[in-house]
N, C-alpha and C positions, 0 to 999 in steps of 0.2 A: 525263419517266416513266419513263427506264428508273433514273434514280437513285433517284427513291422506289420503285421495285420494290424496287432493291437493297435501300434505306436497310429496308423492309418486311420483306423478308426475312432480313437481319441482326436484326432485332429478332426475327424469330421464331426465329432460330436463339440468340439470347440468352434469349430464354424457356425453351427446353429445357434449354438448358444449365443457367440455372438450375433449372430443377425437376430435371433431375437431381442438380444437386448440393443439394438438397434431401433428394433420396429419399435421396442417398447418406448426408446427415448426420442422418437420421432414423434410421438403423442405425448410428450413431457411426463411419463411415470416415471419418476423419482423418490424412491422412499416411501412407496406407497399414497405419495401425495400427486398434486398436477402441476409443477411446475411450467408455465408453457415458455418454448425454445425460442424467443422471437429477436433477441439480442443478433445484429446480423453484424457484417466486416465492419463497415463504417461505425454504427454504436459501440464497438472494444476497441477498434484502433484509435479512434478520439478518447475512449477512456483511457485507455494506454498514456496517450500525449497526455491528457490535462491531469492524471495521478502524480505526476512529477512536480507539478505548480499550484501550491498553496501557501500557507502561513509561513511551513519550513522556509520558504525561497524569500517571500515578500519581507517579513520579518526577522526569522530565525535568523538569514545569511547575515544581515549584521552582528548578531551576536557569534556567529561564527568566526567570524573576521577581525574582532576585536580579541579572539582568543589566538588564531594563528596569524594573523597577517595574512600576506598573498600566498604564503602556503597552505592555506584553506584550499586553494585549488586543486594542490594532491591531494587532501584528503577527500574530497571529491570525486578525485579519480579513484581512486583507491575504493572508498566507498561502495562507487558506483559498479565495480568491477567485483565485489564482493556480490551487492543485492543483481546483478546478471546473472552469478552463478546459483544464488538462491533461484532466482525467477526459470532458469533455465531447469531445474529439479524440478520445481514445480510442475512448470508444462509440460515435463516428461510423462509426472505421477498425471496430471489433468487429463493428456492426449489419450494416456491409458484407462485411466478412471475419471471421465466426464460426470460427476455429480456435485452436487450445488454444496453439501458441506465440506469437499475441499479437501483443506490440509488438515482438518479437523478428524476427518474420515481417514487419511492417508495416514495418520499418526496410529489411529485405533487398530488398522488392518495391517501395518507392518511393525507397531512397536508395541502394541498393546491397548486395551482398552483405557488404562489408568491414562495414557500418554495423550491417548484423541481426547478424553473428557480435560484435560488439563488446559492442552492444546487451544481445543475451542473455546472454553471457558475465558482462556488469557486474551485470545484476540479480542472476544469481547468487550473484556475488561481495557482493551486497547483502543477499541473504537468509541464506548462511552467516554475514557477520557478525553481525546482529541476531540470528540463530539462537543462536549461541553465546553473546551477551551474554543473552539470554532463558532460557538453561537454567541460566547461572549463577546471575541473578535467583531462579529457582525455588528453585535449591539454597538459597540465603538465606534465602526464606522460606519454608521447610520447616525452617530451621534455627531458627526461630521458635518451633517448636512441639516440635520435634525437636533440641535443642543437642547433644546426645551423639553422633548419627549424623554422622557423616563427610561432608561437602557432595558428594563426586564418586560418593558411591555411589546421592544422589537423582537426579543427573544422568545415569547409567548407566540408572537404574529407567526415569525419564522416557522416553529415547530409545528403548529396547528400546519401550515402553505405546505412546508415538504411531507408531512405525513399523511395529508391527505392528498398528494399526488403518487405516492408510494403506493398506497392503497389501491389505484387504478389497475396499474400493469405495469411488468418489467419493461413493456416497451416505451413507456410514459418516462421511466427512469433512464431510460437508453436516450431518448430524444435529449431530455433535459441534459444529461452529460454532453450529448454530443454538442450543444450549442456553448453549454458554460466554458468546457474545453475550446469549443472556435475563439471564443472571445479571449483566454488567458493564454493559448498559443497566438495569436494574432497579438498581442499587448507584448509580449516579451519578445516577438521578431522585432514589433516597432521598436524596442526599447533599445534591441542589440542595433539594429539600422541607425537608431539617432542616435546612438554611442559612439556606433561608427565614423558615423559624417562628423561628430563635435571632435571628433580625435582627426580627421582626413583635415578638416576644413579651421581646425584652430579656434572653433566657436567659444566664447569665453563661459566655464561653469558656472551657474549660480552660487555661492556660498563657500568656494573654493578657496584655498589661499595661494594655491600653485597651477601652473599650466597644466592642461591636459595633454597626456601621451603616455608610451609604452613603459617610459622610464620612472612612471609611479610605482610600476613593479618592484622597485629593487633600491630604489633612492629614500627608502624611508626605514631606514633598518635592516634591508636585505628581504630575501625571500622568506626567511624566518626569525625576522623579528623577535618574537619571543621564543624561540629556540624549540627542540625536539617537543620538550613538554606542552608547548601550546597547539603543536600541531595535533599532540592525543587528546588534548583538552577538547578540541574541536570536534571529536567524532561523536561525542554525545549530541549534538544539535545537528551534526549532519548525517548520521543514519535517522535521525528523526526525520527530517527532513524527506526522505525515501521511505519512512512507513507510509503503509497503506496501500503500497504495489503491489503488495500480496492479493488485493480484492480480483485482481485479473484472474486468478487462480481460480474465483469463486464462479466468477461469469462462465466459466463449462458448463453446470447445469442447465444454463439457460440460453446458451448459445445456438443458432442454428444449425451453425457446422464447426466443431469446437475444433476437429483436426485441422481444420484449414484458418480460422482465425487467433487460435490461441499462438499458435507458432511464431504469427506474424507479427503479434502484437509484442509477444516476449522480445524477439529480436531488434526492438524497436530500442529496448531500453539501452545501450550504449549511444544513440544518438542522442536521447532524451537529458541522460547524464551531460555529455558534451555540448549541448545546445543551450537549455535550460538552466544549468547550473556554471560548467564551467566558461563558456564564453562570456555568457551573460556576467558573471561576476570579476572573469576577466578584462572586460571594458569597464564595468565599475569603480574597478580598482585604479586602472587607467586613467580614470576621469577626476576620480578623487582618492587620495592619501588616503590609505587604510584605516588610520586610527582618525580620520576626521568622517569615517562612513555612519551614521545613524546618531550623528551628533547634532548634523542642521537640518533635522527634518530626515523626511525619506527621500535617500537618494534616488529613488525611481521617479519621483517629482522632480528632483532636480533636472533629470536627463531633459526632459521634457519642457519642462522651464526654461533653461538652455537652447533650445530649439525655435524660442519667441512662441511657443504654443503657452497663451492666460489661462487657459481650461485645464491644465496641467493636474495641479489638484484633484480637481472633479473627474479628471478620466482617469487616474489611478484610483481611485476610489471607487469608482463604479466596478473599475477591474478586481480589486481585494475584495468586495462586497461578493462578486461572481464566482470568486475563489472560493472564499467560505461557504457559499451556496453548494458549490460543488462539492467540497469537503463534506459538509454535512452530509449531504445526498446521496455520497458515498457510503459514509457510517453508518448510516441507517441501511441502506443494503447489505454492505458485507457483514455485518451483526448480525443481520433479520436471516440471510441466509445460512451462516453460522449454525444458528440456533437452532435453524431449520433442520441443520443435519445432524445436531446433539439430540433432538428430540427422536428423531428417527431412528439413534443408536440406543435411545434409552438412556441418555447421557442430560436430560433437559425435561422438565414436565410435558406432557402428549399435547396440551394444548397448543404450544410453539409451530407443531406439525402441522394443524389445522389451514387448510388453504381457500380461498375465497374464489366465486365464479370466474375469475379475471384471473386465478392462477398466482396471486399471491399470498404469503405466510403471514396473513393481516394481524395476528396478536403477537410475533414478533417485530413489526411497525408497531403496534399500540406500545409495545414494551419499552423499545429505545425511544421514543415521544415520551413516555413517561422519568426514563433516566433522563434524557433533556430538560426535563422541567426542573433537573435539580438545580442546573444552570439558572435557570428563575432566580433561586435563593441564593445560589452561591455567589452570583453575579454583584450583591450587594456588600458581600463582605471580603472577597476575594481583592487584594489590589494587582492593578498592572502591570508590577513589577514581577510574578512569579512566573513566567513564561519558561524559564529554564529549569524552574524545578518539574513543571507540569511535562516538558520536552524531554526528560530526564526518565522520570516515571514511564512514559511512553516510550520511550527508546528501549529501556530494559522490557517492559513488554513484547514489542515489535522485534526486538534480537530472539526472544526466548521465540517466538514463535517462527522466526527462519530457521534458530538451530532445530527446531522440532521437522521442519520441512527438509533440511537437510538431513539429519539423521533419517526420516522416514526413506529419503530419496537410497540413501546408502543403503538402507536394510532392502528395498524393493529390489535394487540391482543384483544384490548378493542373492536374493529369491530366484529372479531371474537365470541366475548360473547356474545356482543349485539344481533347481528343476528342469533345464533347459528350455524355457519358456520363448516364445519369439523374441526379436529382436526390436525394442521399442521404435515408434514411428517417428520420434522426436526427439533424440538421444541428448542429453548433457554433455559438453565437448569436456576434453582431457579427465575422462573418469581415470581412475579415482584421485589423483593428485591436486585437481582442483579443489576438489569437494573437501579434502583434509584440509589445503590451505585455508579455504572460507569460514570452515568452521574454526580454526583456531582463529583467525580474526574475529570471528564473532565472539569468542570469548576474553580476547582483549578488550573489546569493546566494553564489556560486560564490565573488564576488571578497571577501566577508563574510568567508570564511572563511581566505582566504590575508591578511584584514588584523590578526586576533586572532592573536598566539603561542599558545595554548591551543589554537586549531582549524587553525594550518596544516599541522601533520603530513599533513591531511588532504589537502593540497593534493599533498603531496610522494607520499603514497602511491596517492593517484589516479594519478599520472603515470607512476610506473611502473607501475603496475597496467595502464593503456590502451597503455603504449607495449609490452608482454610481449605485449597482446593483438594489436597489430600485427604485429610477430613472429611470433607462434604461426600466424595467417593465412597472411603470408607463406609461412611454413616448410611446412605442414603441409595447409591446406585446398588442395585439387585438386578438380576433375571440376567434378561439379554445385554443388560449394560456393561454386566462383564463377560461378553465377548467379542472376541475382536469382528468389526466391522467387517461385511460380506460384500464384497466390490466386484463387478463383472469387469472382465479383462477386455477389451474393445479393441484390442490390438489386433490387426489383419493379419493373420496367420500367411507364411509363404505360400505361395502354391506348390503342390504335389505334382513335379514332374516325373513321369513313370520310367522306368528303365528303360534302355533298347536293350531287344533280346534277337 
């Protein structure tokens, strides 16, 4: 009886603690700062949709197709399934602990402070690399309309513009992402509809040497024209395309109702993979033989041109500019919020924890703007054909972060079982088999990076980066930074039902 009473008292204490946590969350008290919870269902739902559309689709897909041929569809399905499991694991933790530091803090809480330090800073590294690539891509897109203007001018202008908007409030960021994503999603749907019309009605596709049709998927060397090795090689670019999707977990700290919006956003991942990649590229390779894609200009432009739309190049250029702006915007937001969380843990300078009167960690935005200014310098010396190198380095960082998310989730599930904690409100499916298989797949992707000469540099850069992080932790992280993150569990406990007497 005493044990039962103690258990009930503990449950009552947990309920009170959870209630206090929610009351604190309502006014946006996170890590001692005041982050405003202004991201609503509409914002996060379209962020979930738009996060799948970017450089990886519009330009990376051609590289992936050249490596694997039509088998790239299988690569996107396999990679998408793995990413879905990562997002379900992250979603379960985000609903349980809706904090802005997200997976960096989850790693610190469940794997230890060193793991949290490495995970958080590796994500910042990933966002910095991708953002520099994106601002460079933006300048190339603008050069299509204004070839006489130096590219560095566009880079400088967009950095100042987006940094200024991100300093206003998180709601401004959410609105920007909503409209950017709406444009991108509408363009993809138009491409799918246009491509389907070309196949159904037999319109002639400009630049292609064969008639459009589903037969193009198997008539040019079969589904696996480059063998199983080609399928493996494509994963370096395929997984790059999904990079950044984990930013959804970061929004939990500023979502108006994380327990409602995070599960809805995460569960759209399979639909996004099938719609934006598998269906889009399937239609694309039905219109043009896979070995012609990317050799006669943008295939997406060719789709619109074949429908008799004379402004097709300008339409697509506007879409890819929107995609680049969205990507840069998300990079600034994601890296900034992780830095904010790292600061609260003692893993980054305290200045990154300072919050403006609009509820924005302003110093993190300034730092990301400074990193992006490197793009102004690099833009003059980096050739445009190094996409695969940048993609592979970003893929290593991305996959490393995903592995840490999965490992944190495994540790959390074990702790829940060991301590008899309340069951998760958004549990990851097929536990534990799916988690083990997904971790093994991520290890395979890292192995693929090292197996091919054009992506091997990613392992060298990644190993040096991780080594530097461990050294930095040993030298500079002291005090509270050596302790595990203390996260409030906001899981609603099961109601206590009085026993019948």
